[in-house]
Structures are given as structure tokens and as C-alpha cells.
N, C-alpha and C positions, 0 to 999 in steps of 0.2 A: 720245096717243102719248108714250112715255117719252123722256127725254133720253139720247142716246147718249154714253157716256164712253169715252175711249181706253183700251185695255187697259194701255199703258205711259205713264207720265208722261214728257214730253220732258225729256231730260237737258240740263243747262247745257252750253253750248258750251265745249269745252276751251280752256284758256289758249293764246293765240296763241304760235307758235314764237318770234317776235321778242321778246315780253315775257318768255318763259321764259329765253331766252338772255341777255337783258339782266340779269335777276335773278341768274343764275349768274355772269356776269362781275362784277357788283357785289359779290357775296359773295366771289369769288376775290380781287378787288382789295382789299377791306377786310381779308381774312385775311392777305394778303401784306404789307399796310401795317402791321398790328399786329405781325407777326413780323419785319419788317425792322429795320435799324439806322439811326440818324441819321448819315449819312455826309457831311453838308455841313460838318463841322468843317474849317476851312482850316488846313493846316500852315504855310503862308506867313504867315497872320495870327497864329498862335501864335508863330512865330519873330520877327515884327515886335514883338509885345508883349514878348518877351524883350529885344530891343534897347532899347526905351524904358525897360524896368525897369533895365537896367544904367546908363543915363544918369541915371535917377531916383535910383538908389542912390548914385551919385557926388555928385549935388547934395545929397541928404539927409545924406551923410557930412560935408559942409562946413557944415551947419547945427548950431548949438549950442543954440538955443532949442527946447524941445519942440514948441511950436505951429508953428514953421517946419518942423520935421522932419515933423510930422503933415500939414501942408499939402502938402508934396512928395508924400507917399505917397497921400494922398487924390486929388490931381490925377492921379497915375499910375494909380490904380484907375479913375477916370472915363475916362481915355484908353484904358486897356486894354479896358474894356467896349465903348467905341465901336469900337475896332479889331476886337474879337471879333465883334460883331454885324455890322459892315460887311463883314468878310471872309466870314462865313457867307452873307450876301446875295449877295456877289460870286460865291462858288463855286456857289451855287444859281441863278445867272443872274438875280439881283435878284428872285427869286420868294419870296413869303412862305409859299407852300404847304408847304414842308418844315418851317418853324418851327411851323406849326399842325397838321401831320400827327401821327398817333399816336406815331411814334418821336420826332419833334421835341418834342412835349409831355412825353413821358416823360423825355427828356434834360434839358429845362429844369426840370421839377418835381423832378428828382433832384439837379441841380446847385445850384439856388437856395437851398434851406434852409440848408446849412452856410455859404454866403456871406453870407446875411442874418444868421445867428447871429454870424458874425465881425464884421460891421458894427455890430450892436447892442452886442456886448460891448466894442467899441473905445471907446465913449463912457464907461462907468464906469471902465474901466482908465485912460483918459486923465485923467479927473477925479481919480482916486486918485494920479496922478503916477507910475504904474508902467508908463510907456511902454516900458521896457526889455524887457518880456515880450511885447509886441505881435508882434514878428516870429515868435516861436514859435507864438502863437495863429493868426496869419494863414496861416503855412505849413501848420499841421496842419489847419485847417478848410478851406482851399482844396484841400489834398490829398484830404480826405474827400469834398468835393463833386465833384472830378474822378473819383474812384473810382466813386461812385454814379452820376454822370451818364454816365461812360464805359461803364457796363454796358449802355447802350442806344446806344452809338456804336462807333467803331473800337476795335479791341482794344488799340491802343497807349496810349490815354488812361488806363485803370486803372493801368497800370504807371507812368505819369508821376505819377499821384496818390500811389502808394505811395512813390515817391522824394521827393515833397514832404513826406509825413508823416515819413519817416525823417530828412529834413533838419531839420524842425521839432523832432523829438525830440532830435536831437543838439544843437540850439541850447539846449535846456534845461540841458545840461551845460556850456555855454560861457559866457564872460563876456558880460554884456549889451552891452558896447561893441562886440562883434563882430556886432551885429544887421544892419548894412548889408551886411556881407560875406555873411551868410547869405541876405539878401534878394536880393542880386545873384546868388548861386549858384543860388537857387531860382527866383525869378520872372524872372531873366535867363537863366542858363545852362541850366536844365532846359527852359525854354520854347523856347530856340533849338534845343537838341539834339532834343527830341521833335517840335518843329514841323517840322524838316527831315526827320525820319523819316516823319512823317505825310504830308508833301508828296511824298516819294519813293514811298511805298507806296500811297497812296490818291489822289494827284493833287490839285494845288491847295493 
């Protein structure tokens, strides 16, 4: 007696509705995450950085030795970085998720290269004894970083970056002795003005 074969092969059971819905939700979430902006930038933190920069510019103005002047601004840069990261964590309710999200990574990876370039160029310029041009380089490169990073964040940031670059370009036409005034106007004044604007428009 021959073996009986079914006329139709049994089809695989369809994917469960729950798994299908979960997959769709994951796709929607990932798509929205890639398309969204990094909004955890704290306006209050930016304004606070501006206040510390004004204090640093006054202290640096009283220093005559180049190494003392450099020490003041390096200390201010470290303090500003700590305030920036801390204020972002505060605004995001102490969650690192926003920093490692797609918009957060784009923001950091766009902001960091010009800042790293500025830090690296500072060393040979200082060794050459041309510290008078450093304010222009810092303002220009910081402004460039804010523009590129701001493309993935709140719309006010790129405008702030443009203002920094304009200020850095103007300093190239000014006497080197005015460096601390330009630093106070840029890292102090612009940070305070735009920080308050961001805090008002975007909260925190």
C-alpha cells in the first residue's frame, strides 16, 4: 500500500499580532529618534558658562605672564565643559539616554572635532609665543563647532555659532591686547544672551 501524501503542504503559522506590532513600534521609534533633534541643551547652563567666562576674562586681564593667562583660560575651559555636561544631564533628568541616542551622538560628533582642533592648535601656538592670536582661533573654531553641532539641536545654536565666528573674524582686525575683551564678549556675553533665549524658548 502506497504512502498517502497531503495535497497541500502546511503553511507556516503567521507571525503573531503582538510580535508584528512590536516590530512596527520599534521601527517607528527608531525612525523618529533619527529624525528628531537633540533638545537637552540647557539654556541656563549656557548662561552660567557665560558668567564664569566673564569672571575668567577679568582674571586673565590681570595676568601679565603668558603661562598664567593660559592657565586661567584652560581652567575656564574645563569648568565650562563640566557645567555643559552637568546641565545637559540635569535637563534630561540625569539620564544618559539622550547623550547616547542618535540625535545626541550626532550633536557630540559634530561639535567635538572643531573643539579638539582648537585644543591641539593651542599647543604649538603657545610654544611659538603667539598667544595673542589664540582668542581669534578659539572664537572661530568654537563657533564652527556650535554651528555644526547646532544643526542637530535647537535652531538658536547655529545662530550663536555664527556670532562667535563673526566676533573671531573681527578680532583678527583688532589689536592683540584686546583679546580678553573679545573673549568676554564672546564666551561671556554671547553665552548669556543666547543661553537665556534658549531657556525661554526651549525650557531649562
